[in-house]
C-alpha positions, 0 to 999 in steps of 0.5 A, a space after each residue: 143407451 146408445 147414440 144412435 136413437 139421437 136425431 140431429 137438426 139438418 143444417 145447411 153446410 155452410 153453418 155446420 162448417 162455421 160452427 165447427 170453426 167457432 168451437 175451435 176458437 179461443 172460447 165458446 159462450 156458456 161452454 163447460 170446457 176449455 180446450 188445449 191451446 185456448 185462453 180466457 180474457 180478463 177483458 171479456 166478461 163473457 169469456 167464462 166456463 159454465 157448468 152444464 147445469 149452470 150452477 158454477 161459473 169460472 172466469 175472471 172476477 174483479 174487485 176495486 178498480 183493477 184487480 182481478 182473480 182467476 175464480 169459480 163462483 156460484 152463478 145464481 147467488 145474489 152476489 155470485 159468491 166465490 168458492 175458489 181462487 187461484 191467485 188469491 194473493 196476487 191479483 192481475 191487471 184488468 187489461 192484457 191478463 189471461 189464463 191459458 190452457 197450453 198444448 202441454 197441459 199446464 194451465 197458466 194465469 199471466 198478467 198484462 206483462 206476460 209475468 206468470 202469476 199462478 200455474 196448475 203444474 210445473 211440468 207437463 201433464 198431457 191434459 188436453 181440456 179444462 172442464 168445469 163440472 157441476 160440482 164446482 170442480 175444475 178439472 184438467 183431463 186427457 183424452 181418456 177422461 183421466 184427471 190430472 189436476 183438480 181445483 178440489 184438491 186446492 181449496 181456499 176458504 170454502 168446501 163444496 159438497 163431496 169435496 174431500 178435506 184431507 191432510 194436505 188440504 186447509 180451509 183459509 179464511 179471507 183477510 177481510 171484506 173486500 179482500 181475497 187475500 189469505 186470512 188468520 183463521 184456519 181450518 186443518 187436520 193436526 198431527 193428532 189426526 184431529 180437525 182444528 180451528 187455528 188463529 195464525 196472526 202476525 203476533 201469534 198462533 193459537 188453536 181455539 176450537 174444539 173446546 179447549 176446556 175438554 180433552 180430545 175425547 170429551 169434544 167427542 173426537 178420536 186420535 186413532 183414525 190416521 186416514 185424516 179425511 173429511 167431507 160435506 155430502 149433498 144432504 148437508 151432513 159432515 163426516 170426519 175421520 176423527 168422528 166429528 159429525 154434524 147436520 145442517 139444520 135443513 139436511 136433505 137433497 136438492 139444496 145448494 150448500 157451502 162450508 166456509 172458513 169466515 173471516 171472523 174466525 167462525 166455520 159455517 155452512 150456508 144454504 142457498 135460497 133459489 128464489 132470492 139468491 141469498 144465503 142462510 147460515 144452516 150450522 156453525 161451529 162456535 155459538 159464542 163468537 168472542 170465544 174465537 182467538 185473535 178477533 181483537 189483536 194484542 190487548 184487545 178485548 171481546 165484548 157483547 154489546 149485545 153484538 160481539 165487538 172489540 174494546 180496549 181495556 183501561 190504560 190502552 188505546 186502539 193501535 190503528 183505527 178501524 183495524 182490529 188485527 193491530 189491537 190495542 197499544 198501551 198508553 205508557 209503555 213499561 219496561 224493565 229499564 224504566 223506574 215507573 210507579 205501578 198500579 193495578 186496575 181491576 177489570 171484572 169478568 174479563 180473562 185473556 187466554 194463554 200466555 201464562 207465566 206462572 200458575 198457582 192455587 190457594 193463594 191470596 190476591 196480594 200474593 198474586 200481585 206481588 208475583 206479577 210486580 216482581 217479574 218484569 215480563 208480567 203485564 197483568 194477572 188473572 185472579 179467579 175464585 171458582 172453588 179455589 183461589 187460582 192466580 195466572 200471571 200473564 206475559 202477554 195479553 191476547 184472546 181477551 174476552 168478557 163474559 158474565 159467567 167467567 168466575 174472575 177478573 184480570 188486573 192490569 199492570 199499568 203506570 200510576 201516571 196513567 188515568 184508569 180505573 175499573 170500568 162498569 162496562 167495556 163499550 165495544 167499538 167497531 163491530 167485529 162480526 156483525 156483517 158475517 153473522 146477521 147478513 144472509 147474503 154475502 157483501 157485494 164483491 165484484 164490480 164489472 162495470 166498464 168491462 168491454 163485451 165482445 159479441 162474437 156471433 152475428 144474429 143469424 147464427 144464433 139458432 144453429 149455435 143455440 141447438 148445437 149448444 143444447 145438444 152438447 150440454 145433454 151430452 155433456 150432462 149424461 157423460 158427467 153423470 155416468 162418469 163422475 158420480 158422488 165419491 164413495 167413501 170407505 175409510 175406517 172411522 166413518 159412520 151414519 150421522 145421528 144428529 140431535 137436530 133435524 127436520 121432522 115430518 108432520 106424519 112422525 110428529 103426529 105419530 109420535 104424539 098419538 095424534 097430539 093427544 097429551 097436552 102438557 102446556 098452552 101459551 099465547 105462542 101455541 100448544 105443547 104436547 108430549 111425544 115419544 120419537 121412533 128412537 124412544 126419545 121423549 119430546 115436547 112437541 109445541 105446535 105454533 098458533 097462526 101467529 107464527 106461519 110467516 115461512 121466511 121468518 120461521 126459516 130464518 129464526 129456526 136457523 138461529 135458535 137451532 144453533 143456540 145451546 145453554 144448560 139453563 136453556 131447553 134444547 131444540 131438537 128439531 123442527 117441522 115445516 110442511 104445508 101450514 104446519 109449523 112445529 118445534 120439537 124440544 127435549 122433555 123435561 121431567 120435573 115439570 115447571 117451576 110454578 108447580 113447586 112453589 105455588 102448589 104442594 110441590 114444595 121447593 127447599 131454599 138451596 133449590 130455590 136459589 139454584 133455579 134463581 142463578 141458573 134462570 139468570 145465566 140463561 137469560 144473560 146468555 140470550 141477551 149478551 152471549 148467543 149468536 143473535 140478541 134474543 128477547 124472551 118476552 115471556 119470562 114466568 114460572 110456567 116457562 122455567 122448567 126443572 130437570 132431575 137436579 132441580 137445574 132450571 131450563 127456560 122454555 119458549 126462549 126465542 118465540 119473540 123473534 119467531 113472532 117477527 120481533 120488530 122495533 115498536 110495532 103493534 104486531 109485537 105487542 100482540 104476543 107481549 107475554 103474560 099479564 102480571 109478568 109484563 113491563 110497563 113499557 108494553 102498555 106505554 108503547 115504548 121501544 122493547 129491549 132486553 129489560 122486559 125480560 129483566 122485569 119479568 125475572 124480577 117478578 119470578 124471583 120475588 114470587 119464589 121467595 115469598 112462595 105466592 103469586 104476586 103477578 095476579 092478585 089485586 088488593 083493595 085499599 079504600 077506593 084505590 087498587 094496587 097490585 100484590 107486586 106493587 104492594 109487596 115492593 112498597 111495604 119491604 122498601 119502607 121496612 128497609 128504610 125504617 131499619 126493621 130487622 124483621 122484614 126478612 121474615 115477612 118476605 120469606 115463604 113460611 113453609 121453609 120453616 127458617 131454613 134459609 140463607 139470610 144473605 141470599 134472601 136479602 140478595 134476591 129481594 134487592 135483585 128482584 126489586 131493582 129488577 121491577 123498577 118502572 124506569 127500566 134505565 134503572 134495572 140491572 142487565 142480566 149479566 150484572 144480576 148473574 155476577 151479583 147472585 154469584 157472590 153468595 152462591 156458597 152462603 149456608 143455610 142457617 136457621 133465621 133468628 126471626 123465626 119462631 
């Protein structure tokens, strides 16, 4: 295509001359390039470069009263999110500062006193222009279009689509909200060619991702490709030479995205909602935020309450209120020189990662205590009972976290004079990641009020300048599109991504289910059909009912639930949102639901029943305390507990309460309140809905597993009164226990077991179940406490009951 066919408007000669002069001035409004010898001034808000498609803007952005950074940001995002900063650790003054492209090809940022704050190159490059491309890349080129410098080679905390991430680059988080300064969390290629996340704080450096419990190859990585290169493409797929690959949940073209190393230590992909200008998390590296190292500082413990927060252990206090980077300090210091009397305070389900002085197995807790007492460097010890007794003495306490699934406790060495006892729970203070996890848009970063706007043109020039500007934009677009396409990567180790989480279209799900032919389940939320995908995976496809048609709610919740993973939760493989169709695609669990095994001929042995009870508790504890967001299931029942080939339970339909616009106390919420017989009393009483509704339902389920019959629907008549079978059952059991009757166990256990069960496990399950179905929800335990209680008798053996005849 030639340029001869383009017809230019005929303007008066004097207008053309004036416009030509304007093009040679320091800056042209809404331009995408800066010519050699020109500058951008901090004092003029309109002194910026704008990419041809208006996606990105480059210029000065202020924070606070008098601090400015030369940055690139998303033009149309709600808070104009910054993606690159030249002088992130050295802000400049709001007056007199400027960035200049010198005639020798060096771009330089100077402060009000002309001191050099940042420069693109030290020596001359011959660049005669600086351009901002549609990709968000600021480039310096010569007259031949050769790139001599580009911002893509120097990322700060964000990687944009098609921006290469290499062995010589890093993503470094911001220090915190309201600051552009370099923080403590880093994404980088390690010396073994593997991408890692590291906390690099004032006291320690510690790698925390990928999962430290597995080696490189178990994490699906490879060390054999030394190219060390990765990138996020325009569809939302990430490819890396170490074989790490993932897709954003909304994979596809036409969506503006960014990969950001957040200041809470998590790596996330954000997708921009064009209509609202807000950001939505479409992928993140770490599901359990407390597994990020360093977030609570020295001695600090990360706890879920239910959102992640920091807390100080017994005998410690926060070092600097409001700043968890400084962590906690002991109320009384222990040194080798003082002769304080010492004691140990146990904190259950808490561990501090790393800094092990010694490690021993098959040792008693007393021996472990002695090892710590005899070593002046020892500050605490971790004692675990996980198949074998393990003792870890600690020289320092970093990376503390509390988890209901952790099989041990930490024992703090403290002076006897310090008042500290084992807490029932750690009360977290000062949320550490609520802003970055739950808020879709970034906080407001900039305040440009009061900046002086200079009008450079008179109104009678507007038509001429506007017409010429349009022509330049069209030519620029054509030039950039033809010359700067998507990079073609042919490095070894790259391959197409086959992610398990994807967006399906309605036609392929209709085909997979043979036009929704085989129904395998039905509930208040919708109907479930069996299907087979094109890749031969067998799936369960849930077609959501009319209650779940809200577009905004659907997208927000799929972005959360699609990233939740736990072995005791059914895995979501994808979704469909097309027209009025809303479908969720889950893994298909072959062994059917729990009700088929305890209420019918499909008999389940005691060992499997206890395994189901414990696994279900772990899944609910994860939803309530450890996952990305606090999710209440709201419909826990045997039909929603599926069993795999190993009889490991998998909870289905988790999160549908959130998909159904989980509210505080609205009537809408009561419309999807679960299944009669398993619903907590607070539903009927219109009380605020909390995680304790799931605890109640779980209690009904485990009591039914012990008894082997439904306790949720039967109603018995007693004279003129009626009471539910569950109420009658719990009342009789309580009475027998209080009266000291030894045969009550025989009365509550499924007779089909023929006495083959563990008495201790039966007693534990019944006691837990009764406490879970208390009418007063404050008396019900939390699910992490249930997990702890059941885990303590997990290894009990089955013995014939002496009461069985």
